[in-house]
Every structure is written in structure tokens, then in C-alpha cells.
LUMMAR-295114 format. One record per residue: residue number from 0; x, y negated, z negated of N, C-alpha, C, O, CB in turn. Coordinates in nm, 3 decimals, padded with zeros to 5 digits. Glycine has a CB too. Example, Ala and Ser with C-alpha at 12.3 -4.5 7.8 and 13.67 -1.06 7.14 Angstrom:
<recs>
REC resi    n_xx    n_yy    n_zz   ca_xx   ca_yy   ca_zz    c_xx    c_yy    c_zz    o_xx    o_yy    o_zz   cb_xx   cb_yy   cb_zz
REC    0  01.319  00.569 -00.780  01.230  00.450 -00.780  01.320  00.330 -00.780  01.424  00.332 -00.846  01.131  00.447 -00.905
REC    1  01.285  00.225 -00.708  01.367  00.106 -00.714  01.290 -00.003 -00.787  01.341 -00.114 -00.804  01.408  00.060 -00.572
</recs>
This chain:
<recs>
REC resi    n_xx    n_yy    n_zz   ca_xx   ca_yy   ca_zz    c_xx    c_yy    c_zz    o_xx    o_yy    o_zz   cb_xx   cb_yy   cb_zz
REC    0  07.401  02.944 -04.027  07.432  03.064 -03.951  07.533  03.030 -03.842  07.528  02.924 -03.780  07.303  03.125 -03.890
REC    1  07.622  03.121 -03.821  07.729  03.102 -03.724  07.674  03.114 -03.581  07.599  03.206 -03.550  07.842  03.205 -03.748
REC    2  07.712  03.020 -03.497  07.669  03.023 -03.357  07.765  03.108 -03.277  07.886  03.088 -03.282  07.661  02.880 -03.299
REC    3  07.711  03.205 -03.202  07.793  03.296 -03.122  07.761  03.278 -02.975  07.647  03.249 -02.938  07.772  03.441 -03.166
REC    4  07.861  03.296 -02.891  07.846  03.286 -02.746  07.881  03.422 -02.686  07.985  03.479 -02.717  07.937  03.173 -02.687
REC    5  07.794  03.473 -02.599  07.822  03.598 -02.529  07.900  03.562 -02.403  07.856  03.480 -02.323  07.689  03.678 -02.494
REC    6  08.017  03.624 -02.387  08.106  03.593 -02.275  08.145  03.720 -02.201  08.131  03.831 -02.253  08.232  03.519 -02.324
REC    7  08.194  03.701 -02.079  08.246  03.811 -01.996  08.389  03.775 -01.960  08.417  03.666 -01.912  08.157  03.835 -01.866
REC    8  08.482  03.870 -01.986  08.623  03.844 -01.953  08.648  03.878 -01.806  08.561  03.933 -01.738  08.718  03.926 -02.045
REC    9  08.766  03.846 -01.758  08.802  03.868 -01.617  08.800  04.015 -01.580  08.786  04.049 -01.462  08.940  03.810 -01.589
REC   10  08.812  04.104 -01.677  08.806  04.248 -01.651  08.663  04.300 -01.652  08.640  04.417 -01.622  08.889  04.323 -01.755
REC   11  08.565  04.215 -01.685  08.425  04.255 -01.686  08.371  04.297 -01.821  08.254  04.333 -01.831  08.405  04.365 -01.592
REC   12  08.454  04.293 -01.926  08.407  04.330 -02.059  08.316  04.220 -02.114  08.345  04.101 -02.098  08.527  04.354 -02.155
REC   13  08.208  04.260 -02.178  08.113  04.164 -02.237  08.127  04.172 -02.388  08.123  04.280 -02.446  07.965  04.194 -02.192
REC   14  08.142  04.056 -02.453  08.154  04.051 -02.598  08.107  03.915 -02.647  08.087  03.823 -02.567  08.301  04.078 -02.644
REC   15  08.088  03.902 -02.776  08.047  03.773 -02.831  08.162  03.714 -02.910  08.246  03.786 -02.964  07.920  03.788 -02.919
REC   16  08.164  03.584 -02.917  08.269  03.514 -02.988  08.208  03.396 -03.063  08.113  03.333 -03.015  08.381  03.467 -02.891
REC   17  08.263  03.366 -03.178  08.214  03.251 -03.254  08.282  03.124 -03.207  08.231  03.014 -03.227  08.238  03.271 -03.404
REC   18  08.397  03.139 -03.144  08.468  03.022 -03.094  08.478  03.029 -02.943  08.525  03.128 -02.887  08.609  03.013 -03.158
REC   19  08.436  02.925 -02.879  08.456  02.913 -02.734  08.528  02.780 -02.717  08.465  02.675 -02.713  08.317  02.918 -02.652
REC   20  08.663  02.784 -02.708  08.746  02.663 -02.713  08.699  02.551 -02.620  08.667  02.574 -02.503  08.886  02.699 -02.679
REC   21  08.696  02.433 -02.673  08.664  02.310 -02.600  08.528  02.318 -02.531  08.512  02.269 -02.420  08.772  02.281 -02.497
REC   22  08.431  02.380 -02.597  08.297  02.394 -02.543  08.236  02.256 -02.513  08.162  02.240 -02.415  08.207  02.471 -02.642
REC   23  08.266  02.157 -02.596  08.202  02.027 -02.580  08.258  01.945 -02.464  08.201  01.840 -02.431  08.217  01.949 -02.706
REC   24  08.367  01.988 -02.400  08.421  01.911 -02.288  08.345  01.937 -02.158  08.352  01.857 -02.065  08.567  01.944 -02.269
REC   25  08.273  02.047 -02.152  08.188  02.073 -02.037  08.257  02.132 -01.917  08.380  02.128 -01.904  08.123  01.949 -01.996
REC   26  08.176  02.187 -01.829  08.224  02.254 -01.710  08.289  02.157 -01.613  08.389  02.190 -01.549  08.109  02.327 -01.642
REC   27  08.234  02.038 -01.600  08.285  01.941 -01.505  08.426  01.898 -01.534  08.498  01.857 -01.443  08.198  01.822 -01.502
REC   28  08.468  01.906 -01.658  08.598  01.857 -01.695  08.708  01.962 -01.688  08.817  01.935 -01.638  08.592  01.801 -01.832
REC   29  08.682  02.081 -01.737  08.786  02.184 -01.742  08.751  02.311 -01.666  08.833  02.402 -01.657  08.815  02.219 -01.883
REC   30  08.632  02.320 -01.613  08.586  02.444 -01.552  08.523  02.533 -01.657  08.534  02.505 -01.777  08.703  02.517 -01.482
REC   31  08.458  02.639 -01.615  08.383  02.721 -01.711  08.467  02.819 -01.791  08.425  02.860 -01.900  08.279  02.796 -01.638
REC   32  08.586  02.859 -01.743  08.664  02.963 -01.809  08.751  02.912 -01.921  08.797  02.798 -01.920  08.749  03.032 -01.709
REC   33  08.774  03.000 -02.020  08.865  02.972 -02.131  08.945  03.098 -02.157  08.897  03.208 -02.129  08.787  02.927 -02.260
REC   34  09.065  03.085 -02.209  09.146  03.201 -02.247  09.107  03.246 -02.386  09.120  03.172 -02.484  09.298  03.167 -02.241
REC   35  09.058  03.369 -02.394  09.015  03.429 -02.521  09.069  03.571 -02.524  09.074  03.639 -02.421  08.858  03.426 -02.537
REC   36  09.110  03.616 -02.642  09.156  03.754 -02.656  09.036  03.847 -02.653  08.947  03.837 -02.737  09.238  03.774 -02.787
REC   37  09.034  03.936 -02.555  08.925  04.031 -02.538  08.939  04.142 -02.642  09.045  04.204 -02.651  08.924  04.090 -02.394
REC   38  08.835  04.169 -02.721  08.847  04.274 -02.823  08.850  04.415 -02.763  08.890  04.509 -02.832  08.732  04.264 -02.921
REC   39  08.809  04.431 -02.638  08.806  04.565 -02.579  08.940  04.604 -02.518  08.982  04.719 -02.529  08.697  04.572 -02.473
REC   40  09.009  04.509 -02.453  09.138  04.543 -02.394  09.255  04.481 -02.472  09.370  04.516 -02.448  09.144  04.498 -02.249
REC   41  09.226  04.390 -02.566  09.329  04.334 -02.652  09.420  04.232 -02.587  09.523  04.197 -02.645  09.411  04.442 -02.705
REC   42  09.386  04.184 -02.469  09.472  04.088 -02.399  09.401  03.954 -02.385  09.279  03.946 -02.389  09.512  04.141 -02.261
REC   43  09.481  03.849 -02.367  09.424  03.719 -02.339  09.368  03.722 -02.197  09.440  03.754 -02.103  09.530  03.605 -02.356
REC   44  09.243  03.690 -02.183  09.177  03.693 -02.052  09.097  03.566 -02.033  09.048  03.506 -02.129  09.085  03.818 -02.039
REC   45  09.085  03.525 -01.909  08.995  03.415 -01.876  08.854  03.467 -01.898  08.816  03.571 -01.844  09.017  03.363 -01.728
REC   46  08.775  03.395 -01.977  08.639  03.438 -02.010  08.543  03.324 -01.982  08.575  03.207 -02.001  08.629  03.483 -02.157
REC   47  08.423  03.362 -01.937  08.318  03.264 -01.908  08.192  03.306 -01.980  08.173  03.425 -02.006  08.293  03.251 -01.755
REC   48  08.104  03.211 -02.013  07.976  03.249 -02.074  07.901  03.344 -01.981  07.892  03.320 -01.861  07.890  03.124 -02.105
REC   49  07.846  03.451 -02.038  07.774  03.551 -01.959  07.632  03.503 -01.930  07.573  03.430 -02.010  07.771  03.686 -02.034
REC   50  07.579  03.544 -01.816  07.441  03.517 -01.781  07.355  03.617 -01.857  07.349  03.735 -01.820  07.417  03.527 -01.624
REC   51  07.288  03.573 -01.962  07.212  03.663 -02.049  07.098  03.731 -01.975  07.059  03.842 -02.011  07.157  03.587 -02.167
REC   52  07.043  03.667 -01.872  06.934  03.726 -01.795  06.980  03.844 -01.711  06.899  03.929 -01.675  06.872  03.621 -01.707
REC   53  07.107  03.849 -01.679  07.159  03.957 -01.594  07.210  04.076 -01.675  07.246  04.179 -01.617  07.270  03.904 -01.506
REC   54  07.214  04.063 -01.808  07.266  04.171 -01.893  07.153  04.263 -01.938  07.041  04.218 -01.964  07.339  04.114 -02.014
REC   55  07.184  04.392 -01.948  07.086  04.487 -02.000  07.082  04.478 -02.152  07.168  04.416 -02.214  07.120  04.633 -01.954
REC   56  06.981  04.542 -02.212  06.971  04.543 -02.358  07.091  04.613 -02.419  07.140  04.574 -02.524  06.840  04.611 -02.403
REC   57  07.139  04.718 -02.352  07.257  04.790 -02.400  07.381  04.702 -02.401  07.460  04.707 -02.496  07.281  04.912 -02.314
REC   58  07.399  04.623 -02.296  07.515  04.533 -02.289  07.507  04.426 -02.397  07.608  04.391 -02.458  07.525  04.467 -02.150
REC   59  07.387  04.373 -02.422  07.371  04.272 -02.527  07.399  04.332 -02.665  07.462  04.268 -02.749  07.229  04.213 -02.524
REC   60  07.353  04.455 -02.687  07.379  04.522 -02.814  07.529  04.546 -02.832  07.583  04.527 -02.941  07.302  04.657 -02.822
REC   61  07.596  04.587 -02.725  07.739  04.612 -02.731  07.814  04.482 -02.759  07.910  04.480 -02.836  07.788  04.675 -02.601
REC   62  07.771  04.372 -02.697  07.835  04.243 -02.716  07.823  04.198 -02.862  07.917  04.141 -02.917  07.774  04.137 -02.622
REC   63  07.709  04.222 -02.923  07.691  04.180 -03.062  07.774  04.267 -03.157  07.811  04.221 -03.265  07.543  04.187 -03.101
REC   64  07.803  04.391 -03.119  07.886  04.478 -03.202  08.034  04.443 -03.189  08.109  04.462 -03.284  07.864  04.624 -03.165
REC   65  08.078  04.393 -03.073  08.219  04.360 -03.055  08.247  04.217 -03.092  08.292  04.138 -03.010  08.263  04.386 -02.911
REC   66  08.219  04.185 -03.214  08.238  04.048 -03.262  08.377  04.029 -03.316  08.412  03.920 -03.361  08.136  04.014 -03.370
</recs>
């Protein structure tokens, strides 16, 4: 099964992605943000892993739909 990461872009959009570039290098080395094309606004945005505990069920459902 494909591993997905729920992320939040700099504009506040929440979505899931199967690729989170250079995930294995860690926060200490490159910082938490990565440039990913946001499916909601269509632009390259700095995105960070979302805090799943702070998201509502609706936001999680929306993130899984915007794959």
C-alpha cells in the first residue's frame, strides 16, 4: 500500500501526497518544508507535514480526496 503524508501548504491548503521529497534527510538537515505543487491552487508552495491532531474530520476527509 502506498504511504501518504498529509501536508499543509503556505497558503493553508491541506492535502495528501505520496511523495514528500527528501523525507529521510530529516528536519535537522533541511528544515521541515518542501516545495510541492498544491492541488488546490496549482502552484509550487512550501509545504510541511500537517499536525493530524489539530485537523478536523472534514479537513482529513478533504485531504484524502485531494490526492
